[in-house]
N, C-alpha and C positions, 0 to 999 in steps of 0.2 A: 873846942876843935877847932882848927881851919878849912879848908875845904882840900890843900892837899893831903895836913895832913889821916883827914876821911879816905880820900883816896888812895893813898898806901892804903894803912888796915886795910880797906874792902879788898885792895889784888891781893891781898895772903889769903886771906878768907878761902874752903877751903868750899868744891863745888857744890854743897848744900848748903853749906851752912851764906852762903854766895845765892842765891836760888830763895833761901826764904830772909835775907837784904829785902832783894829787892823786889820781892811781896809784900813786906812790909812795907816799903818807901815808895812804891805803889798805891798801897791806903793808905797810908800819911796825906799823903801829897793828895789824893783825893777827897777825905776828907778833910783838910784845908778848904779847897774847892770851895764845897759844897759851904764849908761854913762863914766861907766867908759871901757866898753864891748869895747865902739866904739869908745873912744881916743885909748883903742891899738888897735885897728883894725888897725884905722889910724895912726897908729903907726906902723904897717903889725904884728903886733903879736898879738894872741893870751892868755889873761889870764887862766892862772888855776881856781879847785876849789881851790885847797889850794890859792893863791895867793886878788882870790877873796873873803875869809871867814878869811884867819891868826887876822882880827882886834880883829873877836870875839872869838880867844882864851883866855879861865879861865874865862870869861865874864858873864857861868852858871854855875852851884850849879854837882856837880855828879862827880866821881872818873877822877882824872886826865888821865885818859892813860886804859882802859879797859884793854890789855896785861897786867900790873903784875896782873891782880887777873881775874885768867881763869875762874872764881863762879860767875862772870859777865855772861859772856860767856852760863852755864849751861844750860835755858830752852830759845836761843836763837831761832824762831822761832814758841816755842812753844806755854803753854797757855798765859802769857805775852804777846799774840798778840791779844789775845782770849776779 
């Protein structure tokens, strides 16, 4: 299943099933991170945040790099968070 197919399927879920899906996804991601962290700890190294999340690069929509257009940061911390 592609990311687009998953997004389309999730968008059709009723609210209760959507909450259940997000709870499952949160638990799954936490388990994967714990497994990776444990394996790396056993090898004597700790993964960086980048190493844990690099597989997510390009998965989400939005600007590729905020630094390429400073206007993306104009209201950072301002009214956009209210």
